N, C-alpha and C positions, 0 to 999 in steps of 0.2 A: 417826783416818782408817782406813778399811778398803781395802786394796789390791784393785782389781777382779779381778786375776788369781787371788787366793786364793778369790774367790767362783766364778769361772768353772771352776776345776779340779774342783769338785764337781758340775758340770753334765754331763748326758749329751749335751745338744744341742751342735752344732758352732757355736762362737761366735768371731768374730774381733774382737779389741780393738785400737784404734789410740789411742795417747796423742797427741792432736792437737787443735788448736782448729778448731772448725767456723766457717768464716768467712762462708758464704753458703749458703742453700738456693735451688736453682732449681726451682720447682714444675713448670714446663712440661716441662723436660728430665728431671725426676725424679732429680736428682743433689744431693749435699751436697758443697761444696768444703771441703777440710780443709788445714790448714797445720801443719807441724812447728814447734812454738814452744819447743822445747828448746834449750839452749846448744849441744849437739853436733848438727850437721846433716849429713845425707848428701848424695848427688848430687840426690836428689828430696826437696824440702821442701814442695812444694804438689802436690796431687792431688785427684781427685774420687771419691766413693763413690756408685754408683747405688743407688736404693731402689725397692721395690714399695710398702712401707709405712714410714711414718716417725713416730717419737714425738719430740716436742719437750719436753725437760725441762731446759732450760738455766737456769732460775731467773731472777733479776732482779738489777739493779745497785742500789747505794744511791742513793736520790733526794737530790739536792742542792738541788732547787727553784730552780735557777738562781742560787743565792746566790754572790756573787763570793768566791773564796778558799777555798771548802770543799775542793775537790779537791786543791789545792796544800798546804794547811796542816793538815788534819785526818787522823785515823786512822779507817779504817772497821772494822767488826766483823762480817765476813761469811765470809772465807776463813781458812784456817790461816796463810797468810802475813801477814794483817792482825793476827792475835793476836801473832805473833812481833815485828812492827814496834812494836806497843803496848808489849810487855814491854821491848824495847830502849829505847824512848822514856822509859818511867817511870824506868828506871835512869839514863839520860842526864840527865834532869831532877833527879834526887836528887843525883847526883855533881857536876853543874854548880852546883847550889845550895850544895854544900859546898866549892866552890872558894875558895881563900884570898882574903880581902878583898872577897868578893862583897857588894854593897849589900843592906840589909834589904828594900828594895822589890823588888829582883830576886829574892831568895830567896822572897818571898811569891809572886811571879808564877810562878816555876819549880815551886813545890810546890803550885800550885792546879790540880787535875785537874778538867776540865769534861766532863761527858757530856751530849750533846744527844740527846733522845728519851726519852720517859717510858713506852715500852712495856716488855714483859717483858725484852727484850734490854738496854735502857739501865738498867733498875732492877737486874737481876741483875749487870751489870758494875759499877755503882756500889757495890753491896753487897760484891762480891768484892774490889774495889779497896780499900775501907775495911778489910776483913778482912786483906788483905795488909799494910796499914800497921800495924794494931793487933797482929797476931800475929807479924810478922816484921821489917818495916823498922824499927819503933820500937825493937826490941831491938838490932839491929845498928847503927843510926845514930840514936841518941837526940836528936842535935841538931835533927832535922827535926820533932820532936814538936809544937812551938808553931805551926809554919807549914803543915804538910801538911793539905790541905783538899779535899774532894770536893764538887762542886756538880752537881746534875742539873737540866737546863734542858728545859722542856716548853712548847710553844705553847698547848696545851689547858688547861682549868681544873683537871684532875686528871691524876695519873700512873695507869698501869694501867687505862685506860678500859674494858677488856673484863671487868674484875672487878667484884664487888658493892661498893657503897658502904662496907659494914662492913670489907672487906678493904683498900680504898684507905685508909680512916682508920687501919687497923692498920699498913699499910706506912709511911705518913706519920709516925706516931708512933714507929715503930721507927727510921726514918731520923733523926728528931730526936734520939733516944736515942744513935744512933751518931755524931751530929754531922755527918751529911750534909745539906747545904742543898738544898732542893727549890725551884726557881724556876719556878712555873707561870705561865701567861699571859705567857710571855716568848718572843718570836719573834726568831730570829737574822736579821739583815739584812745583815751583812757580816763576813768573817773575814780577819784579817791574821795574820802569823806570831807575834804576841805578844798579841793581844787580839781579842775578838769584840764587835761592836756589835749590841745587842739592843733591840727595842722592847718595853717593859713596859706592860702594861695595868693601871692602878691600880684599887683597889676602886670609886672613883667613875666609872670608865669612860674617864678621861683617859689619854693615852699619853705615854710619855717614852722617849727614847733613852739607853741606858746603855752604858758601856764596861766589859767584863769581862776582865781579863788572865788569861792561862792559861799553863801549861807544857805540859800534854797536853790535847789536844781530841779526844775520841772521838765520831764522828758515827754515831748508831744510830737513824736515822729510817726513813721508808718506802721503797718499791721504785720503781725506774724501769726502763724497757724496755732490754734489751740490743740492740745494733746488729743482730744476726742476726735477732731477732724483729721489729724494726721494719722491716727489709728484706723479710721474708716477708709481713708485713701489706700492704706497699705493692704486692705482686704479686697480692693477692686483692681483687677488688672488694667482696666480702662483708664485708671487714674495714675498710672506709673509715670507719665510724663508731666504730671501737674506738679507745680511747686508752690504756688501762692494760695491754693484752696481747691474746692471741689469743682471740677470742670462740669458744666451743665449745658443741656441743649436749649433750644429756643423756647421750650415750655418749662424751663428751670428743673427738669428731671436730671438727676445726677447720672453722668455717663457711667454705663456699666451696670445700672440698676433699672427696674421698672417702676418701683413704688417708693423712691426716695426723692424728695425735692430739696433744693437748698436756696436760701435767700440771704441777702446782706453780705457782710464782710467775709463770711466763710465760703462764699461761692465765687467762681471766676466767671465774670461776664465781660462784655466789651465796654463797661461803663465804670466810672470812678466809684470807689468804695465810700459812698456817702449815705446819709440817712434818707435823702431824697430818693435815691435808687432803691434802697431797702423797703421804703414805704410803698412805692409803686409795685414792687415785686410781691409784697404781701397782699395788696389789693388785687393783683392779677391772680394769684393762687386762690384767693377766696372766690373769685368768679369762676375759676377753672373747677374747683371742688364743687361749687353749686351746680355747675353745668353737668358734672359727672353724676351728681345725685339725681338731677332731673332726667338725665339720659337713662339711668338705671330704672327709675320709676316708669318711664314711658315704655322701655323695653319689656318690663315686667307686665305692663298693661296690655301690650301688643300680643304677648304670649297668651294672656287670658282671653282676649278678643278672638284670637285665632282658634282657640279651643272652643269658645262659645259659638263661633261660626260654624265649626264642624258639627256641633251638636244641635244647631238651630233646625227647627222642624219646618217652618214656613219660609216662602220666598221673601216676604216682607221683612222678617226678622234678619234673614241673611243679608239683604241689601242694607238694612239699617246698620248692622254690625260692620259690613264692608266699608260703608261711609265713615264710620267711626275709626276704622283701621287706617284709612287713607288720611284722615285728619291728624291722627297720632303720628303717622309716618312723616307728614309735612313738618309737624312740631319737632320731631326728632332730628330732621335735617337742619332746621333753624337752630336748634340747641347745640348741635355738634359744630356749628360754624365758628367757634371761638378761635381767634387767630393766635399766633405766638406772641410772646412778651415783647413789648416795644416801649422803650423809655422815652418820656417826654421831659426834656430839661426845662425847668421853670426859671433857672438862674442861680447865681451864687451871691450870698450875703456874708459880710464879716464886719463885726464891731471893731473899731480901731482906737477906741478911747476918746476922752474929752467930748463925749456926746456927739461923736461922728461915726459914720459907718460907710462902707463901700458896697456897691451892688452892681452885678453884671446880670441884667434881667432880660430873658428871651421875650421879645415882643413882636408879634406878626411874623415877618420873614427875617427880622434882624435882631440886634441886641441894643439895650439901653445901658450905658455905663454911667454911673453917677456916684458921687461921694459927698459927704457933708452932714449937716444937721437934719436936713429934711429926709435924707436917706436913713439917718439914725432912727427918726420917728417911724419911717416905713419898716425898718428892721424890727423895731419893738412890736409894731402891730402884726407883722408876719410871725414873729416869735409867739405872740399870744394865740394867734390862729392855729399854730401847730401844736399847742398843748393839747393833750389827749381829751380832757374833759372840761366842762364848765367850772367844776370844782378847782382844778389846777390853774385855769385862767384867772379866777378870782384870787387864788392864793399868790400867784406870781405878780399880778397887778398891785395887790395890797402890799406885797413885799417891797416893790419898786417905790411906792408912795412913802412907805415907812422909812426906807433908806434915804429918800429925798428930804423928808421932814426931819428925821432924828439922826441921820448918818448910819453907817454900817456898824455892827456890833464889834468892838475891839477887845472883848473879853477873851481869855486864853482858850476856853473850851467852846 
């Protein structure tokens, strides 16, 4: 994570930052209601922030598809807190499985790690979890070797649907080699604290309900609207047909508004809800706002020059001011030429475990599909380049080296 204040201190602009939860946007009043969500609260814990222009970049929640028990019993994989809960849960499962006189059936259940969702997030987590077992847990707690197992559950016929068939096959064969079970065409219908009920579509098309016991359940499926986004949509008649998020135009302006923009997973565009899209949208908005600021500055100057020309006494002064006006009008036309947002797909990357990765990279007019150890090294270099700051790049690189030399930390907390 990158602290926001460390970014702001390098900016010349005056920026106010509040660590708070935005609970509601009132579009008519042009205010955002915020709440102090920290453990330590002052006299004021609820207030409002007025706005002239607003950018919504609140992302999305994990979609549970209304399946009973998902929120109560599964771990999500979206925020840092989620990752910490998963780590604690893994070690809890292992230590409980090793408890004296534990039954064989219960040991098998506790050491069965189930990941729901066959997109890049689910695939990468399954691969990392198997690595953790192979490289660290197995050495420290050899008794779990026979029973530790990772299963990836996906409702679609294949994992990684956004990748080429060749890379899907490579991923599936790698998982088979790593002893990770892939259960495709398996739709979760119900979740309890000890097992999931899933509907399996057999090769002949018939369906069967199966019970899958688990110790850890990680839910890494699609996106759902956050309450603040749903509430704003209800205030805007132009959003009445939107279901997946705020509908925006080609300049990312929220339909039905003049001064609200939306980026990332809370906005509906024609592109996949990925960090790559959100990053390019953010860069586009920065350019757009800079253009708007320059336009305002030039228009203000043109008004001043027009006034000065009217008050000019000599012909020479008037001509000089007129030349300056023409130059500013040219600059204004150039400045206003910013086009609509266009996404440039750089490719897709996913780690699949055992120091291997798959990549679909856009190159010139085509795509390069590759998988293996060299792709894994490319994945690592790309990962480092996307870290926000040099500080984070160093921290991540040092962490990788530390894990390679000394193994991952297997303490409970």
